[in-house]
C-alpha positions in Angstrom: -44.1 14.1 -33.6 -40.7 14.9 -35.0 -40.8 18.3 -37.1 -38.6 18.1 -40.2 -35.9 20.9 -40.6 -35.8 21.5 -44.3 -33.1 24.1 -43.9 -31.0 21.5 -42.1 -31.7 18.7 -44.7 -31.0 20.8 -47.7 -27.9 22.6 -46.4 -26.3 19.2 -45.4 -27.2 17.7 -48.9 -25.7 20.7 -50.5 -22.5 20.6 -48.3 -22.1 16.9 -49.3 -22.5 17.9 -53.1 -19.7 20.7 -52.5 -17.5 18.1 -50.9 -17.8 15.8 -53.9 -17.4 18.6 -56.4 -14.3 19.8 -54.5 -12.8 16.3 -54.7 -13.4 16.2 -58.4 -12.0 19.7 -59.0 -8.8 18.6 -56.9 -8.4 15.2 -58.5 -9.5 15.7 -62.2 -8.9 19.4 -62.7 -5.9 20.0 -60.4 -7.5 23.2 -59.2 -6.9 23.9 -55.5 -7.1 27.5 -54.6 -10.7 28.4 -55.7 -11.8 24.9 -54.7 -10.6 25.5 -51.2 -12.6 28.6 -51.0 -15.7 26.7 -52.4 -15.3 24.0 -50.0 -14.9 26.4 -46.9 -18.0 28.6 -47.8 -20.3 25.7 -49.3 -20.0 23.7 -46.1 -20.1 26.5 -43.7 -23.9 27.1 -44.6 -24.9 23.8 -43.1 -22.7 24.2 -40.1 -24.3 27.6 -39.3 -27.9 26.2 -39.8 -26.8 23.5 -37.3 -25.5 26.1 -34.9 -28.8 28.1 -35.3 -30.8 25.1 -33.7 -29.1 25.8 -30.3 -29.2 29.6 -30.6 -29.1 31.3 -27.4 -31.9 33.9 -28.5 -34.0 34.9 -31.4 -31.3 37.6 -32.3 -28.6 34.9 -32.1 -30.7 32.6 -34.4 -31.2 35.3 -36.9 -27.5 36.3 -36.7 -26.4 32.7 -37.4 -28.8 32.3 -40.4 -27.9 35.7 -41.8 -24.2 34.5 -41.7 -25.2 31.2 -43.5 -26.9 33.3 -46.0 -23.8 35.4 -46.7 -21.8 32.0 -47.0 -24.5 30.9 -49.7 -23.9 33.9 -51.6 -20.2 33.6 -51.4 -20.7 29.9 -52.5 -22.6 31.0 -55.6 -19.8 33.5 -56.4 -17.2 30.8 -56.4 -19.5 28.4 -58.4 -19.9 31.1 -61.1 -16.2 31.8 -61.1 -15.3 28.2 -61.5 -17.9 27.8 -64.3 -16.7 30.8 -66.1 -13.1 29.6 -65.9 -14.2 26.3 -67.4 -13.6 24.2 -64.4 -17.3 23.1 -64.1 -19.4 22.4 -67.3 -22.7 24.0 -67.8 -24.8 20.9 -66.8 -22.8 20.6 -63.5 -23.0 24.3 -62.8 -26.7 24.7 -63.4 -27.4 21.6 -61.3 -25.5 22.8 -58.2 -26.3 26.5 -58.7 -30.0 25.7 -58.6 -29.5 24.1 -55.2 -27.6 27.0 -54.1 -30.3 29.3 -55.3 -32.8 27.2 -53.3 -30.8 27.7 -50.1 -30.6 31.4 -50.7 -34.3 31.7 -50.9 -35.0 29.4 -48.0 -32.5 31.2 -45.8 -33.8 34.7 -46.8 -37.4 33.6 -46.0 -36.4 32.3 -42.7 -34.4 35.3 -41.8 -37.2 37.8 -42.9 -40.1 35.9 -41.3 -38.2 35.5 -38.0 -37.3 39.2 -38.0 -41.0 40.0 -38.6 -42.3 38.0 -35.9 
């Protein structure tokens, strides 16, 4: 029986959305500096979740997911900034921000439950 890794799936799907948004911001809005920051932090979340799959210890697992949580928080900052600066419209912002909030909640729950057990 193969167990689904929801954090892995959601973080990958989110990273893909970030890549596509970054392409749009580069090509259509000609915004490069903030977009690079968004791309870096938004794709790091999934990479860290993947790294956590092969953590060397429980502490290493928690550490990697805690860093992923920090990256998700930073990504939300860049999304908010890009929205407030009128690079992302309200509809696009609300959609991708909701995905970011879901990741924040999911990663927070995993970190807390792992620390508690």
